[in-house]
Structure formats: C-alpha cells, structure tokens
DOSE-597212 format. One record per residue: residue number from 1; x, y, z of N, C-alpha, C in turn; residue in one letter. Coordinates in steps of 0.2 Angstrom, whole numbers, plus 5000, padded with zeros to 4 digits. Layout:
BEGIN
NUM / X / Y / Z / X / Y / Z / X / Y / Z / A
...
This chain:
BEGIN
1 / 4956 / 5411 / 4900 / 4951 / 5411 / 4906 / 4944 / 5414 / 4903 / M
2 / 4939 / 5411 / 4907 / 4932 / 5413 / 4905 / 4930 / 5418 / 4910 / A
3 / 4925 / 5422 / 4908 / 4922 / 5427 / 4913 / 4915 / 5425 / 4915 / T
4 / 4913 / 5425 / 4921 / 4907 / 5423 / 4924 / 4902 / 5429 / 4922 / C
5 / 4896 / 5426 / 4919 / 4891 / 5431 / 4917 / 4887 / 5435 / 4922 / E
6 / 4888 / 5432 / 4928 / 4884 / 5435 / 4934 / 4889 / 5440 / 4938 / V
7 / 4895 / 5438 / 4940 / 4899 / 5442 / 4944 / 4905 / 5445 / 4940 / C
8 / 4906 / 5443 / 4934 / 4911 / 5445 / 4929 / 4918 / 5444 / 4932 / E
9 / 4919 / 5439 / 4936 / 4925 / 5436 / 4938 / 4928 / 5432 / 4933 / N
10 / 4935 / 5433 / 4931 / 4938 / 5429 / 4927 / 4941 / 5424 / 4931 / E
11 / 4940 / 5417 / 4928 / 4942 / 5412 / 4932 / 4944 / 5406 / 4928 / Y
12 / 4950 / 5403 / 4929 / 4952 / 5397 / 4925 / 4948 / 5391 / 4926 / D
13 / 4944 / 5390 / 4931 / 4940 / 5384 / 4932 / 4932 / 5386 / 4931 / K
14 / 4931 / 5391 / 4927 / 4924 / 5392 / 4925 / 4921 / 5387 / 4921 / A
15 / 4914 / 5386 / 4921 / 4911 / 5381 / 4918 / 4905 / 5383 / 4914 / F
16 / 4903 / 5379 / 4909 / 4897 / 5382 / 4905 / 4891 / 5377 / 4906 / E
17 / 4886 / 5381 / 4906 / 4879 / 5377 / 4906 / 4875 / 5379 / 4899 / V
18 / 4873 / 5374 / 4896 / 4869 / 5375 / 4890 / 4862 / 5373 / 4891 / V
19 / 4858 / 5378 / 4890 / 4850 / 5377 / 4890 / 4847 / 5380 / 4884 / V
20 / 4843 / 5375 / 4881 / 4840 / 5376 / 4875 / 4844 / 5380 / 4869 / E
21 / 4851 / 5377 / 4869 / 4855 / 5380 / 4864 / 4859 / 5386 / 4866 / G
22 / 4857 / 5389 / 4872 / 4861 / 5395 / 4874 / 4866 / 5394 / 4879 / K
23 / 4872 / 5396 / 4878 / 4878 / 5395 / 4882 / 4878 / 5400 / 4888 / H
24 / 4879 / 5398 / 4894 / 4880 / 5402 / 4900 / 4887 / 5400 / 4903 / H
25 / 4891 / 5405 / 4905 / 4897 / 5404 / 4909 / 4897 / 5406 / 4916 / T
26 / 4899 / 5402 / 4920 / 4899 / 5404 / 4927 / 4905 / 5402 / 4931 / F
27 / 4907 / 5405 / 4936 / 4913 / 5404 / 4940 / 4911 / 5400 / 4946 / D
28 / 4905 / 5399 / 4948 / 4903 / 5395 / 4954 / 4896 / 5393 / 4953 / S
29 / 4894 / 5388 / 4957 / 4887 / 5386 / 4957 / 4882 / 5391 / 4960 / F
30 / 4885 / 5395 / 4964 / 4881 / 5401 / 4967 / 4879 / 5405 / 4962 / E
31 / 4883 / 5407 / 4957 / 4881 / 5412 / 4952 / 4877 / 5408 / 4947 / C
32 / 4878 / 5402 / 4946 / 4874 / 5398 / 4941 / 4866 / 5398 / 4944 / A
33 / 4866 / 5396 / 4950 / 4859 / 5396 / 4954 / 4856 / 5403 / 4953 / I
34 / 4860 / 5408 / 4955 / 4857 / 5415 / 4954 / 4854 / 5417 / 4947 / H
35 / 4857 / 5414 / 4942 / 4855 / 5416 / 4935 / 4850 / 5411 / 4933 / A
36 / 4851 / 5405 / 4934 / 4847 / 5400 / 4931 / 4841 / 5397 / 4935 / M
37 / 4841 / 5397 / 4941 / 4836 / 5393 / 4945 / 4829 / 5397 / 4945 / A
38 / 4824 / 5394 / 4944 / 4817 / 5397 / 4944 / 4816 / 5400 / 4951 / P
39 / 4811 / 5405 / 4951 / 4809 / 5408 / 4958 / 4802 / 5406 / 4960 / T
40 / 4802 / 5404 / 4966 / 4795 / 5402 / 4969 / 4790 / 5407 / 4967 / C
41 / 4784 / 5405 / 4965 / 4779 / 5410 / 4963 / 4775 / 5413 / 4969 / G
42 / 4777 / 5411 / 4975 / 4774 / 5414 / 4981 / 4779 / 5418 / 4985 / H
43 / 4784 / 5414 / 4988 / 4789 / 5418 / 4992 / 4795 / 5421 / 4989 / C
44 / 4796 / 5419 / 4982 / 4801 / 5422 / 4979 / 4808 / 5419 / 4980 / G
45 / 4809 / 5414 / 4984 / 4815 / 5411 / 4984 / 4817 / 5407 / 4978 / C
46 / 4824 / 5406 / 4977 / 4826 / 5402 / 4972 / 4825 / 5395 / 4973 / K
47 / 4822 / 5391 / 4968 / 4820 / 5384 / 4969 / 4826 / 5380 / 4966 / V
48 / 4830 / 5377 / 4971 / 4836 / 5374 / 4969 / 4835 / 5366 / 4970 / I
49 / 4830 / 5364 / 4973 / 4828 / 5357 / 4973 / 4823 / 5355 / 4968 / G
50 / 4819 / 5350 / 4970 / 4814 / 5348 / 4965 / 4808 / 5353 / 4964 / C
51 / 4806 / 5356 / 4970 / 4800 / 5361 / 4970 / 4794 / 5357 / 4968 / G
52 / 4788 / 5361 / 4967 / 4782 / 5358 / 4964 / 4780 / 5363 / 4959 / V
53 / 4776 / 5360 / 4954 / 4773 / 5364 / 4949 / 4766 / 5363 / 4948 / E
54 / 4762 / 5368 / 4946 / 4755 / 5368 / 4945 / 4753 / 5374 / 4940 / A
55 / 4750 / 5372 / 4934 / 4748 / 5376 / 4929 / 4753 / 5381 / 4927 / D
56 / 4759 / 5378 / 4926 / 4765 / 5382 / 4923 / 4768 / 5386 / 4928 / G
57 / 4766 / 5386 / 4935 / 4769 / 5390 / 4940 / 4774 / 5385 / 4944 / N
58 / 4780 / 5388 / 4946 / 4784 / 5384 / 4950 / 4784 / 5387 / 4957 / I
59 / 4784 / 5382 / 4962 / 4784 / 5384 / 4969 / 4789 / 5380 / 4973 / F
60 / 4792 / 5383 / 4978 / 4797 / 5379 / 4982 / 4795 / 5373 / 4986 / C
61 / 4788 / 5374 / 4988 / 4785 / 5368 / 4992 / 4778 / 5369 / 4991 / C
62 / 4774 / 5363 / 4993 / 4767 / 5363 / 4993 / 4764 / 5368 / 4997 / A
63 / 4767 / 5370 / 5002 / 4764 / 5376 / 5007 / 4763 / 5382 / 5003 / N
64 / 4768 / 5384 / 4999 / 4768 / 5390 / 4995 / 4763 / 5389 / 4990 / C
65 / 4762 / 5384 / 4987 / 4757 / 5382 / 4982 / 4750 / 5383 / 4985 / A
66 / 4749 / 5381 / 4991 / 4743 / 5382 / 4994 / 4741 / 5389 / 4995 / R
67 / 4746 / 5393 / 4997 / 4745 / 5400 / 4998 / 4743 / 5403 / 4992 / E
68 / 4745 / 5401 / 4986 / 4743 / 5403 / 4980 / 4736 / 5400 / 4977 / E
69 / 4733 / 5396 / 4981 / 4727 / 5393 / 4979 / 4727 / 5386 / 4976 / G
70 / 4733 / 5383 / 4976 / 4734 / 5377 / 4973 / 4733 / 5372 / 4978 / V
71 / 4728 / 5368 / 4978 / 4726 / 5363 / 4983 / 4728 / 5356 / 4982 / T
72 / 4730 / 5354 / 4976 / 4731 / 5347 / 4974 / 4738 / 5345 / 4975 / A
73 / 4742 / 5349 / 4977 / 4749 / 5347 / 4978 / 4751 / 5346 / 4985 / L
74 / 4755 / 5341 / 4986 / 4758 / 5339 / 4993 / 4765 / 5338 / 4992 / V
75 / 4768 / 5340 / 4998 / 4776 / 5338 / 4999 / 4776 / 5331 / 5000 / D
76 / 4782 / 5328 / 4998 / 4784 / 5321 / 4999 / 4785 / 5320 / 5007 / R
77 / 4783 / 5315 / 5010 / 4784 / 5314 / 5017 / 4790 / 5310 / 5018 / A
C-alpha cells in the first residue's frame, strides 16, 4: 500500500503523479488538487480548470485578472 503525501492515508488504490521528474503519491483527486493545482493570483482559489494566465500569473478567470490590472484577457463565451 502507498501513503498519500497530503493526508497520509494508506490506500491500496493510491496513484502517482509525476511532474518534472518528481513523483507524488495521492489517495484521491481531492488531495492531488490540494497539492498540485495552482492558486489564483487574485482570489486564492485552486485553479482546477483551464484558468487564464498573464505575465507568469495564473488566475481562475478573466474577472480576477482584471482585478489585478490585466485587461487583455477575456473568458470564453
């Protein structure tokens, strides 16, 4: 059994995510999101969808980007 790196649960169905050669083990997508998903540069929520990006900053939506002064981004209609 593997141990989740977030909640430390030992689980026989744990899975591994490899990012830039570093291995991470999780027991659920919830823990994987908690550990791996970027955080919106304005509101702080976890960006689990596409999000938007400007000047190296990630935002959950164009509205949050606008609140940070980024005017060129728009959400898809």
